[in-house]
C-alpha positions as CSV (number, residue, x, y, z in Angstrom):
1,M,0.0,0.0,0.0
2,S,1.3,3.5,-0.9
3,P,2.7,5.3,2.1
4,H,1.2,8.5,0.7
5,F,-2.2,6.9,0.8
6,R,-1.7,5.8,4.4
7,Q,-0.5,9.3,5.3
8,S,-3.6,10.8,3.8
9,M,-5.7,8.4,5.8
10,T,-3.9,9.5,9.0
11,W,-4.8,13.1,8.2
12,L,-8.4,12.2,7.6
13,H,-8.6,10.0,10.7
14,T,-7.1,12.7,12.9
15,W,-9.1,15.7,11.8
16,M,-12.5,14.1,11.3
17,G,-12.1,12.4,14.7
18,L,-11.1,15.7,16.3
19,V,-13.8,17.9,14.8
20,L,-16.7,15.6,15.4
21,G,-15.3,13.5,18.2
22,F,-16.9,15.8,20.8
23,V,-20.3,14.9,19.4
24,L,-19.4,11.3,19.2
25,M,-18.3,11.3,22.8
26,V,-21.8,12.5,23.9
27,A,-23.5,9.9,21.6
28,F,-21.5,7.0,23.0
29,F,-21.7,8.0,26.6
30,F,-25.5,8.7,26.7
31,G,-26.0,5.7,24.5
32,A,-24.4,3.6,27.2
33,L,-26.6,5.1,29.8
34,S,-29.7,4.6,27.6
35,V,-29.3,0.8,27.9
36,F,-30.7,1.2,31.4
37,D,-32.8,4.3,30.9
38,R,-35.9,2.8,32.5
39,E,-33.9,1.9,35.6
40,I,-32.6,5.5,35.8
41,D,-36.2,6.7,35.6
42,R,-37.1,4.5,38.7
43,W,-34.2,6.1,40.6
44,A,-35.2,9.6,39.6
45,I,-38.9,9.1,40.3
46,P,-39.3,7.2,43.6
47,E,-43.2,7.0,43.2
48,T,-42.6,4.5,40.3
49,R,-40.4,2.1,42.3
50,F,-42.5,-1.0,42.1
51,E,-42.2,-4.2,40.0
52,P,-42.8,-4.1,36.2
53,Q,-46.4,-4.9,35.3
54,P,-48.0,-6.6,32.3
55,M,-50.6,-4.7,30.2
56,P,-53.7,-4.3,32.5
57,S,-57.2,-5.1,31.6
58,F,-58.6,-2.7,29.0
59,D,-62.3,-3.2,29.9
60,K,-61.8,-2.8,33.7
61,V,-58.8,-0.5,34.1
62,L,-57.9,1.3,30.9
63,Q,-61.3,2.2,29.4
64,P,-62.3,4.4,32.4
65,V,-58.8,6.0,32.3
66,Y,-59.1,7.1,28.6
67,A,-62.5,8.7,29.4
68,Q,-60.5,11.1,31.6
69,L,-57.6,11.7,29.2
70,K,-57.5,15.2,27.7
71,P,-55.3,16.9,25.0
72,H,-52.0,17.9,26.4
73,P,-51.5,21.6,26.9
74,D,-48.1,21.6,25.3
75,D,-49.5,20.0,22.1
76,M,-52.4,22.4,22.1
77,V,-50.0,25.3,21.9
78,A,-47.9,23.5,19.2
79,T,-50.9,22.6,17.1
80,Q,-52.4,26.1,17.3
81,Q,-49.4,27.4,15.5
82,R,-49.9,24.9,12.6
83,V,-53.6,25.3,11.9
84,I,-56.0,27.8,10.5
85,G,-58.3,29.4,13.0
86,T,-58.7,28.9,16.7
87,L,-58.8,25.4,18.2
88,P,-62.0,24.4,20.0
89,H,-62.0,23.8,23.8
90,P,-60.2,20.6,24.8
91,D,-63.3,19.2,26.4
92,T,-65.2,19.3,23.1
93,M,-62.5,17.3,21.1
94,P,-63.5,13.7,20.4
95,M,-60.8,11.0,20.7
96,S,-60.2,9.3,17.4
97,S,-57.4,6.9,18.4
98,L,-55.5,5.7,21.5
99,Y,-52.5,3.6,22.5
100,A,-51.0,2.0,25.6
101,Y,-47.3,0.9,25.7
102,T,-45.2,-1.0,28.2
103,T,-42.1,-3.2,28.3
104,H,-40.7,-5.8,30.6
105,R,-38.8,-3.1,32.4
106,D,-41.6,-0.7,32.9
107,P,-43.6,-0.6,36.2
108,V,-45.7,2.3,34.8
109,L,-47.8,2.4,31.7
110,A,-47.5,5.1,29.0
111,I,-50.9,5.9,27.4
112,G,-51.9,8.5,24.8
113,G,-54.7,9.5,22.4
114,E,-55.3,11.5,19.3
115,F,-58.2,14.1,19.3
116,D,-60.0,15.3,16.2
117,V,-60.3,19.1,15.5
118,P,-62.2,20.8,12.6
119,N,-59.2,23.0,11.8
120,K,-57.2,22.5,8.7
121,L,-53.4,22.6,8.5
122,K,-51.9,25.8,7.1
123,D,-49.6,24.0,4.8
124,D,-52.2,21.5,3.5
125,T,-55.7,22.8,3.0
126,D,-57.1,19.3,2.4
127,E,-56.0,17.7,5.7
128,H,-57.4,18.2,9.1
129,A,-55.2,18.5,12.2
130,H,-55.2,16.4,15.3
131,V,-54.2,17.2,18.9
132,N,-52.4,14.6,21.0
133,G,-52.8,13.8,24.7
134,W,-50.6,11.5,26.8
135,A,-50.1,10.5,30.4
136,T,-48.4,8.0,32.7
137,I,-50.6,5.7,34.9
138,D,-50.1,3.1,37.6
139,P,-51.3,-0.1,35.7
140,R,-52.3,-1.7,39.0
141,S,-55.0,0.8,39.7
142,G,-55.3,3.1,36.7
143,Q,-54.4,6.1,38.8
144,F,-52.8,9.0,36.9
145,L,-49.2,9.7,38.0
146,P,-47.8,13.2,38.0
147,D,-46.6,13.7,34.4
148,D,-44.6,16.9,35.0
149,K,-41.7,15.0,36.5
150,L,-38.7,14.6,34.1
151,K,-37.9,10.9,33.3
152,I,-34.2,11.5,33.4
153,G,-33.3,8.2,31.8
154,S,-35.8,7.9,28.9
155,G,-36.7,11.5,28.6
156,W,-33.3,13.2,28.9
157,F,-30.3,10.8,28.6
158,Y,-31.9,8.7,25.8
159,P,-32.7,11.6,23.4
160,M,-29.3,13.2,24.3
161,H,-27.8,10.1,22.6
162,Y,-29.4,10.6,19.2
163,Q,-30.4,14.3,19.1
164,L,-28.4,16.1,21.8
165,N,-31.7,17.3,23.2
166,W,-31.6,19.9,20.4
167,S,-34.8,19.2,18.4
168,W,-35.2,22.6,16.7
169,Q,-35.1,21.9,12.9
170,N,-33.7,18.5,13.8
171,I,-30.2,20.1,14.1
172,G,-29.2,17.8,16.9
173,S,-30.1,14.7,14.9
174,W,-28.2,16.0,11.9
175,L,-25.1,16.6,14.0
176,V,-25.2,13.1,15.5
177,G,-25.8,11.7,12.0
178,L,-22.8,13.6,10.7
179,A,-20.7,12.4,13.6
180,G,-21.9,8.8,13.0
181,F,-20.8,9.0,9.4
182,S,-17.4,10.4,10.5
183,M,-17.1,7.5,12.9
184,L,-17.4,5.1,10.0
185,V,-14.8,7.0,8.1
186,A,-12.5,7.1,11.2
187,L,-12.9,3.3,11.6
188,V,-12.1,2.5,8.0
189,S,-9.2,5.0,7.9
190,G,-7.9,3.7,11.3
191,V,-7.7,0.2,10.0
192,I,-5.8,1.4,6.9
193,M,-3.4,3.4,9.0
194,H,-2.4,0.6,11.3
195,R,-0.4,-2.1,9.5
196,K,0.1,-4.1,12.7
197,I,-3.5,-4.0,13.9
198,F,-3.5,-7.5,15.4
199,R,-0.4,-6.7,17.5
200,E,-2.1,-3.5,18.8
201,F,-4.9,-5.7,20.2
202,F,-2.4,-7.0,22.7
203,T,-0.3,-3.8,23.3
204,F,-0.8,-1.5,26.2
205,R,2.1,0.1,28.1
206,P,0.7,2.2,30.9
207,W,4.1,2.8,32.4
208,K,5.3,4.7,29.4
209,R,4.9,8.5,29.0
210,T,1.4,9.8,28.5
211,Q,1.6,10.1,24.7
212,R,2.6,6.5,24.2
213,S,0.2,5.0,26.8
214,A,-2.7,7.1,25.4
215,L,-2.0,5.9,21.9
216,D,-1.8,2.3,23.1
217,L,-5.1,2.6,24.9
218,H,-6.7,4.4,21.9
219,N,-5.6,1.6,19.5
220,L,-6.6,-1.2,22.0
221,S,-10.1,0.2,22.7
222,G,-10.7,0.9,19.0
223,V,-9.6,-2.6,17.8
224,L,-11.3,-4.4,20.7
225,A,-14.7,-2.8,20.1
226,L,-14.3,-2.3,16.3
227,P,-17.3,-4.5,15.3
228,F,-19.5,-2.9,17.9
229,H,-18.6,0.7,16.9
230,F,-19.0,0.0,13.2
231,F,-22.4,-1.8,13.6
232,F,-23.9,0.9,15.9
233,A,-22.7,3.8,13.8
234,L,-24.1,2.2,10.6
235,T,-27.5,1.0,12.0
236,G,-28.0,4.4,13.8
237,L,-27.7,6.1,10.4
238,V,-30.0,3.5,8.7
239,I,-32.7,3.8,11.4
240,F,-33.0,7.6,11.0
241,A,-32.4,7.7,7.2
242,S,-36.0,7.7,6.2
243,T,-37.4,9.8,9.1
244,V,-34.9,12.5,9.6
245,Y,-32.1,12.6,7.0
246,F,-34.2,11.8,3.9
247,P,-37.9,12.1,4.8
248,V,-39.0,12.1,1.2
249,G,-42.1,10.1,2.0
250,H,-43.5,13.1,3.9
251,T,-42.1,15.8,1.6
252,L,-41.3,15.2,-2.1
253,L,-43.2,12.0,-2.4
254,K,-46.1,12.9,-0.1
255,P,-48.9,12.3,-2.7
256,L,-47.4,9.0,-3.6
257,H,-47.0,8.1,0.1
258,E,-50.7,8.9,0.8
259,Q,-51.7,6.8,-2.2
260,H,-49.6,3.9,-0.9
261,E,-51.4,4.1,2.5
262,V,-54.7,3.8,0.7
263,L,-53.6,0.8,-1.3
264,E,-52.0,-0.8,1.8
265,A,-55.3,-0.4,3.6
266,R,-57.2,-2.2,0.8
267,R,-54.6,-5.0,0.8
268,T,-54.6,-5.6,4.5
269,G,-58.3,-4.9,5.1
270,L,-57.5,-2.3,7.7
271,P,-59.7,0.8,7.0
272,H,-57.7,4.0,6.1
273,E,-60.5,6.4,6.9
274,P,-63.4,6.4,9.3
275,A,-66.8,5.5,7.9
276,G,-68.6,8.3,9.7
277,V,-71.0,5.7,11.3
278,A,-71.0,5.4,15.1
279,A,-70.3,1.9,16.5
280,P,-69.7,0.5,20.0
281,L,-66.4,-1.0,21.2
282,A,-66.5,-4.8,21.8
283,S,-64.5,-6.4,24.7
284,V,-60.9,-5.6,24.1
285,D,-60.0,-8.2,26.8
286,A,-61.5,-10.9,24.7
287,M,-59.4,-9.8,21.8
288,V,-56.3,-9.9,24.0
289,L,-57.1,-13.5,25.0
290,E,-57.6,-14.5,21.3
291,A,-54.3,-12.8,20.3
292,K,-52.4,-14.7,23.1
293,R,-54.0,-17.9,21.9
294,R,-52.9,-17.3,18.4
295,W,-49.4,-16.4,19.4
296,A,-49.2,-19.5,21.5
297,A,-50.4,-21.6,18.6
298,R,-47.4,-20.2,16.6
299,D,-45.1,-21.4,19.4
300,M,-44.4,-17.9,20.7
301,P,-46.6,-17.2,23.7
302,G,-46.3,-13.7,25.1
303,E,-47.9,-10.6,26.6
304,V,-49.2,-7.5,24.8
305,G,-46.6,-4.8,24.6
306,L,-48.5,-2.2,22.5
307,L,-52.3,-1.8,22.3
308,F,-53.6,0.6,19.5
309,I,-57.2,1.5,18.5
310,E,-57.7,3.4,15.3
311,H,-61.0,5.2,14.3
312,L,-62.3,4.9,17.8
313,G,-66.1,4.8,18.1
314,D,-66.5,4.3,14.3
315,S,-67.7,1.3,12.4
316,N,-64.4,1.2,10.6
317,G,-62.5,1.1,13.9
318,Y,-60.0,-1.6,14.5
319,V,-57.8,-2.8,17.4
320,S,-54.2,-3.7,16.9
321,L,-52.4,-5.8,19.5
322,Y,-48.6,-6.1,19.2
323,R,-46.7,-8.8,21.1
324,A,-44.0,-7.7,23.6
325,G,-40.9,-9.1,21.9
326,S,-38.6,-9.1,24.9
327,D,-37.7,-12.7,24.3
328,Q,-36.0,-12.1,20.9
329,V,-33.5,-9.6,19.4
330,A,-35.6,-8.7,16.3
331,L,-37.8,-5.7,16.8
332,V,-41.1,-7.4,15.8
333,G,-44.6,-7.3,17.1
334,Q,-46.5,-10.1,15.3
335,A,-49.5,-7.8,15.3
336,I,-53.0,-9.2,15.2
337,H,-55.8,-6.7,14.1
338,F,-59.4,-7.0,15.2
339,K,-62.6,-5.2,14.1
340,A,-63.3,-2.9,17.0
341,S,-67.1,-3.3,17.0
342,T,-67.3,-7.1,16.8
343,G,-63.9,-8.5,17.9
344,E,-63.6,-10.3,14.5
345,V,-60.0,-11.0,13.4
346,L,-59.2,-8.8,10.4
347,R,-55.6,-9.6,9.8
348,E,-52.7,-11.6,11.4
349,E,-49.4,-10.2,10.3
350,P,-47.4,-12.8,8.4
351,P,-43.7,-13.5,9.0
352,P,-41.5,-10.9,7.5
353,S,-39.7,-11.3,4.2
354,A,-35.9,-12.0,4.2
355,V,-35.1,-8.3,3.7
356,G,-37.7,-7.3,6.3
357,G,-36.4,-9.9,8.8
358,I,-32.8,-8.5,8.4
359,N,-34.1,-5.0,8.9
360,E,-36.0,-6.0,12.1
361,F,-33.1,-7.9,13.4
362,L,-30.6,-5.0,12.9
363,T,-33.1,-2.5,14.3
364,G,-33.8,-4.6,17.3
365,L,-30.1,-5.2,17.9
366,H,-29.5,-1.5,18.0
367,L,-32.5,-0.6,20.2
368,Q,-32.0,-3.6,22.5
369,H,-35.5,-4.0,23.8
370,F,-34.8,-7.7,24.6
371,R,-34.6,-9.3,28.0
372,H,-30.9,-10.3,28.3
373,W,-29.1,-8.6,31.1
374,L,-25.6,-9.9,30.3
375,L,-25.9,-8.7,26.7
376,R,-27.2,-5.3,27.9
377,W,-24.1,-4.9,30.1
378,L,-21.9,-5.8,27.1
379,Y,-23.7,-2.9,25.3
380,V,-22.7,-0.6,28.2
381,L,-19.1,-1.9,28.0
382,G,-19.0,-1.3,24.2
383,G,-20.3,2.3,24.6
384,L,-17.8,3.1,27.3
385,L,-15.0,1.6,25.2
386,G,-16.1,4.1,22.5
387,C,-15.7,6.9,25.1
388,V,-12.3,5.6,26.0
389,C,-11.2,5.5,22.4
390,I,-12.3,9.0,21.7
391,A,-11.0,10.5,25.0
392,T,-7.5,8.9,24.5
393,G,-7.6,10.2,20.9
394,F,-8.0,13.7,22.3
395,I,-5.2,13.2,24.8
396,F,-2.8,11.8,22.2
397,F,-3.6,14.8,19.9
398,V,-2.7,17.2,22.7
399,E,0.4,15.4,24.0
400,K,1.8,15.0,20.5
401,R,1.6,18.8,19.7
402,K,1.7,20.7,23.0
403,R,5.5,21.0,23.2
404,K,5.6,22.3,19.6
405,H,2.7,24.7,20.2
406,A,4.4,25.9,23.4
407,E,7.6,26.8,21.5
408,S,5.7,28.6,18.8
409,G,3.3,30.4,21.2
410,S,0.2,28.7,19.7
411,Q,-2.9,28.1,21.8
412,G,-4.2,25.2,19.8
413,S,-3.3,22.5,22.2
414,R,-4.7,24.5,25.1
415,V,-8.1,24.9,23.4
416,V,-8.3,21.3,22.4
417,D,-7.4,20.1,25.8
418,A,-9.9,22.4,27.5
419,L,-12.6,21.1,25.1
420,A,-11.6,17.5,25.8
421,V,-11.9,18.1,29.6
422,T,-15.3,19.6,29.0
423,T,-16.5,16.8,26.9
424,V,-15.1,14.0,29.0
425,T,-15.1,14.8,32.7
426,G,-17.3,17.9,32.3
427,M,-20.1,15.8,30.7
428,V,-19.9,13.3,33.6
429,I,-20.1,16.1,36.1
430,A,-23.2,17.4,34.4
431,T,-24.8,14.0,34.4
432,V,-24.1,13.0,38.0
433,G,-24.9,16.5,39.1
434,M,-28.3,16.3,37.5
435,L,-29.0,13.2,39.7
436,V,-27.9,15.1,42.8
437,V,-30.2,18.0,42.0
438,N,-33.0,15.5,41.4
439,R,-32.7,14.3,44.9
440,V,-32.1,17.7,46.5
441,L,-35.2,19.4,44.9
442,P,-38.6,18.7,46.7
443,S,-40.7,16.1,44.9
444,H,-43.7,18.4,44.7
445,L,-41.8,21.4,43.3
446,V,-43.6,22.9,40.2
447,G,-41.4,22.7,37.2
448,K,-38.9,20.4,38.9
449,G,-37.9,18.9,35.5
450,D,-37.0,22.3,34.1
451,W,-34.7,23.0,37.1
452,E,-33.0,19.6,36.6
453,Q,-32.4,20.4,32.9
454,L,-31.1,23.9,33.8
455,A,-28.8,22.3,36.4
456,F,-27.5,19.9,33.7
457,W,-26.5,22.6,31.3
458,G,-25.4,24.9,34.0
459,L,-23.0,22.4,35.5
460,W,-21.6,21.6,32.1
461,V,-21.0,25.3,31.3
462,L,-19.3,25.6,34.7
463,A,-17.1,22.6,34.0
464,M,-16.1,24.2,30.6
465,L,-15.2,27.5,32.2
466,H,-13.1,25.6,34.8
467,A,-11.4,23.6,32.1
468,F,-10.5,26.8,30.1
469,V,-9.4,28.8,33.2
470,R,-7.1,25.9,34.4
471,S,-5.7,25.1,31.0
472,A,-2.9,27.7,31.1
473,P,-0.2,25.1,31.9
474,V,-1.0,23.3,28.6
475,A,0.4,26.4,26.7
476,Q,3.7,25.7,28.6
477,A,3.6,22.0,27.5
478,K,2.4,20.9,31.0
479,R,-0.7,18.9,32.0
480,N,-4.1,20.6,32.6
481,P,-4.9,20.2,36.3
482,A,-8.6,20.4,35.5
483,W,-8.5,16.7,34.6
484,R,-7.5,15.8,38.1
485,E,-9.8,18.4,39.8
486,Q,-12.9,17.4,37.9
487,C,-12.2,13.8,38.7
488,W,-12.5,14.7,42.4
489,G,-15.7,16.6,41.6
490,I,-17.1,13.5,39.9
491,A,-16.3,11.4,43.0
492,L,-17.9,13.8,45.4
493,L,-21.0,14.2,43.3
494,A,-21.5,10.5,42.8
495,L,-21.1,9.8,46.5
496,A,-23.5,12.6,47.3
497,A,-26.1,11.2,44.9
498,V,-26.1,7.8,46.6
499,V,-26.3,9.4,50.1
500,L,-29.1,11.7,49.1
501,N,-31.1,8.9,47.6
502,W,-30.8,7.1,50.9
503,L,-31.8,10.2,52.9
504,S,-34.7,11.3,50.7
505,T,-36.3,7.8,50.0
506,G,-34.9,5.4,52.6
507,D,-33.7,3.1,49.8
508,H,-30.2,2.4,50.9
509,L,-28.1,-0.3,49.3
510,F,-28.6,-2.8,52.1
511,K,-32.4,-2.5,51.6
512,T,-32.4,-2.6,47.8
513,M,-30.0,-5.5,47.6
514,V,-30.9,-7.6,50.6
515,G,-33.9,-6.4,52.6
516,E,-36.4,-5.7,49.8
517,P,-34.4,-6.3,46.6
518,Y,-35.0,-3.7,43.9
519,W,-32.2,-4.0,41.4
520,A,-33.2,-1.0,39.3
521,V,-32.3,1.4,42.1
522,A,-29.5,-0.7,43.5
523,G,-27.9,-0.8,40.1
524,V,-27.9,2.9,39.7
525,D,-26.4,3.4,43.2
526,L,-23.7,0.7,42.6
527,S,-22.8,2.4,39.2
528,L,-22.5,5.7,41.0
529,L,-20.2,4.2,43.6
530,A,-18.1,2.5,40.9
531,S,-17.9,5.9,39.1
532,A,-16.7,7.5,42.3
533,G,-14.1,4.8,42.8
534,I,-12.8,5.1,39.2
535,A,-12.7,8.9,39.5
536,V,-10.7,8.8,42.7
537,W,-8.2,6.2,41.2
538,V,-7.7,8.4,38.1
539,A,-7.3,11.5,40.2
540,R,-4.6,9.9,42.4
541,K,-2.8,8.5,39.3
542,L,-2.8,11.9,37.7
543,A,-1.4,13.4,40.9
544,Q,1.3,10.8,41.1
545,R,2.3,11.4,37.4
546,D,2.4,15.2,38.0
547,Q,4.5,14.7,41.1
548,A,6.9,12.4,39.2
549,H,7.2,14.9,36.4
550,L,7.9,17.7,38.9
551,S,10.6,15.6,40.6
552,Q,12.2,14.9,37.2
553,L,12.3,18.5,36.3
554,T,13.8,19.4,39.7
555,A,16.5,16.8,39.3
556,E,17.3,18.1,35.8
557,V,17.6,21.6,37.1
558,A,19.8,20.5,40.0
559,H,22.2,18.7,37.7
560,G,22.0,21.3,35.0
């Protein structure tokens, strides 16, 4: 292979990794946390700390609940901006569809509905708008749970993974997509760069100087998790390709898309439009029993994970029951559809085609909704290895150039190092600090979730300011003390979160592991303690290296 080609790959690997590595670091870290997003929700919202529940009875529990569900105020405001005229009062809006969703890790039940309004959309005079309502309920009783509390795991950490919680114009999703593409380029160029890639799998010399050991760890973590990194970067791009990056079905090809929906409705027998004739709703519980019987007959017994009713109260209404597929990797539902007014089976979804099966398997492998705790922890390990690979890449970039930059008076290494501190330890400080604030603020505080989000961004900004202020030694070819100091901050915050959870809820580790085992909360506490331990170890190691470096300089001066 031409050395010039390999050199060009080195340049591409370095600069694409540096420019978009900061976004990748966020995506990998919060992707790792998202593996246990429901468990983090349980830790953050103590009222939901009970065992996961199956889908409750629709006839006895859910039907009365939906009678109380109203359009959500936030969606009322958003919809008003998109329609012609003033929206009617929420109490007058009829519900046209509804859903209920749960997983094997969810104690609570997410429900929602769509409400018809007479207003037409501003950008499409032939289409009427809808307003959405949603809520969280206790499936044991049907009682509404406060829905103003932030689900930190699934409502903050998870969307941070794929859209940076920056939804305006989908800019966050585009940035993550661009970073994912750069990850693929970095992986391919990295393989081309390293002629001795197999040897690097077994090479790590922590006793060497920082530049050498950082490069060893960068290569080792990159090679060890190479299939994981490549697969998740690729499937992440594929999952969002049709909905975010190239949504032609709802833009350029919208008329064709709508015609396809009509033809699909004819083919499947599932009505596309309501008939305009009122009809009662038959027993949904009886439909659930029939769906379970049919799933069992196909040698895949299971519970309902998603319940959906379309054209509610209309003679064209139908009920769709999707199987909770937690016992398999592929993201499939084996849906069975019933006529809502009679309970007659309209359609039983056939097995997917070869292409469809591959798509469902790859999507399911990325979204990991399956019940396999060991594999889920391997996902966490893979995500954290990605963080290690990116962080050591930052460190190697700075260590390789900071002496030259110091001699020339350039501030390049100082800026990159401060940004690296912000993205690595600063991000962890913001994350753990958010959990601390969650336990400090009163449970009944109005707008508590807004304060938690503000604390997250505020702590991250403070960590960035600290990193830049303390980065002056980097301009003199020395180490930034902010690395060590922020590690101590992580340790203190992590310990504080565990103690505050104990004091505010009574759920200490002895109780959640031995007395009344509840591993969702115990797992978060143990992870926080492990983070504190690692942070203390790293801080001490950095202090020892700084002391050794200072002693070496003193000896050189004494003998000089």
